[in-house]
C-alpha positions in Angstrom: 0.0 0.3 0.2 1.5 3.5 0.1 2.6 6.3 2.2 0.9 8.7 0.6 -3.0 9.5 -0.7 -3.2 9.8 -4.3 -3.6 13.5 -4.9 0.0 13.4 -3.6 1.0 11.8 -6.4 -0.3 12.8 -9.8 -0.6 16.2 -11.3 -4.8 15.9 -11.6 -6.4 18.1 -10.0 -9.9 17.0 -8.1 -12.2 15.1 -10.5 -9.8 14.7 -12.6 -8.2 12.0 -10.5 -9.7 8.5 -10.9 -7.7 6.5 -9.1 -8.9 5.6 -5.6 -4.9 4.9 -3.9 -1.7 2.8 -5.4 -1.6 -0.5 -3.4 1.9 -1.2 -4.1 5.2 0.2 -5.9 8.5 -1.2 -6.9 10.7 -1.1 -9.0 10.4 -1.4 -12.4 6.0 -1.0 -11.0 3.5 0.0 -10.0 -0.6 -1.6 -9.1 -3.3 0.2 -8.4 -7.0 0.2 -8.1 -10.2 2.1 -8.4 -14.3 1.2 -7.6 -15.8 3.1 -11.1 -18.3 5.1 -9.2 -21.2 7.0 -10.9 -20.9 10.7 -11.6 -17.7 10.9 -12.8 -16.3 13.3 -15.9 -16.2 10.0 -17.9 -19.1 8.3 -16.7 -21.8 7.3 -19.2 -25.8 7.3 -18.1 -26.0 4.6 -16.0 -23.1 5.3 -14.3 -20.2 2.4 -15.8 -17.0 4.3 -17.4 -16.5 3.3 -21.5 -14.1 1.1 -21.7 -10.9 4.1 -23.5 -11.6 5.5 -20.1 -9.5 2.4 -19.6 -5.9 4.1 -21.4 -6.1 6.8 -19.0 -6.6 4.6 -16.2 -3.6 3.0 -17.3 -2.0 6.8 -17.8 -2.5 7.9 -14.0 -1.6 4.1 -13.2 2.4 5.6 -14.3 1.7 8.7 -13.7 1.4 7.6 -9.8 4.3 4.9 -10.1 6.7 8.7 -10.9 5.0 10.0 -8.3 6.0 7.7 -5.5 9.3 7.8 -7.0 9.5 10.8 -6.9 8.4 11.5 -3.2 10.9 8.5 -1.8 13.6 10.3 -3.1 12.0 13.7 -1.6 11.6 15.1 -5.0 7.9 17.1 -6.1 5.8 15.2 -8.6 6.5 15.8 -11.5 4.6 16.1 -14.6 4.5 13.9 -17.9 3.1 13.4 -21.1 0.6 9.9 -22.8 2.1 10.2 -26.0 0.4 7.6 -27.2 -0.8 3.7 -27.1 -0.4 0.6 -28.5 -2.8 -1.7 -29.1 -5.4 -1.8 -26.4 -8.1 -3.9 -25.9 -10.9 -4.8 -23.9 -12.8 -7.8 -23.5 -15.5 -5.1 -22.5 -17.0 -2.3 -24.2 -18.0 -0.5 -20.2 -17.2 -1.1 -17.2 -19.5 -1.4 -15.2 -21.0 1.4 -12.1 -19.5 -0.2 -8.5 -16.9 -2.5 -10.5 -13.4 -3.3 -8.6 -10.4 -2.4 -11.1 -6.9 -3.1 -10.9 -4.6 -1.2 -13.3 -0.7 -2.9 -13.4 1.8 -0.8 -15.1 5.7 -2.7 -15.7 7.9 -0.3 -17.2 9.5 -2.0 -20.3 12.0 1.0 -20.9 13.0 4.3 -20.1 15.8 6.2 -21.2 18.0 9.7 -20.2 15.7 12.0 -22.4 12.4 11.0 -20.0 10.5 8.5 -22.2 9.4 5.3 -21.3 7.6 2.6 -22.5 5.4 0.9 -20.2 3.4 -2.4 -20.3 0.1 -2.3 -18.3 -3.6 -4.7 -17.5 -6.7 -3.3 -16.6 -8.4 -6.3 -15.2 -11.6 -6.9 -12.6 -14.8 -9.6 -12.6 -14.5 -10.9 -16.4 -13.4 -7.7 -17.4 -9.6 -7.6 -18.5 -7.1 -4.7 -21.0 -3.8 -4.6 -22.2 -1.9 -1.9 -24.3 1.5 -0.3 -24.1 1.9 3.1 -23.2 4.5 5.3 -24.4 4.6 8.1 -21.7 7.8 11.1 -21.9 8.1 13.1 -18.6 10.2 16.2 -19.8 13.9 16.5 -16.8 12.7 19.5 -16.7 8.7 19.8 -17.0 7.6 23.8 -16.8 11.0 24.7 -19.0 10.0 22.0 -21.8 6.6 23.6 -21.9 7.5 27.2 -21.5 10.2 27.3 -24.7 8.7 29.0 -27.7 8.9 26.6 -31.6 11.8 28.3 -33.2 10.5 31.0 -35.5 7.6 32.3 -33.6 7.6 34.7 -29.4 10.3 36.5 -29.2 
């Protein structure tokens, strides 16, 4: 179980935080959990979440992984970016209200420039989704966001 509340691990706020908690984290992987509750930003009329939200749940799990490691090192949580996914597969069209989902993310590649690849799985009762997510965490995210493209600004 995580030593920190999920809101202290993600660079998200309010309703954009979809996860409930980090169950465990290690050097190469993380496991998170949430219970699908009606009334959120992405919920359908019946309270369920569309399966495509699974990609965001996986991305937030990766962010929580980075947040845990930052907190452990005494550093602030840094902003990161989901660049894309490969081969998202899910055996259902939606995640019903009330169901508990567990998401795992295993780091398979990370370079010194902030690029990373994670193998992700999402599981619940009769639910399975998987994808490979490509992410980017620039070494100095605030500076990266303020940079002007060449020939613009200045």
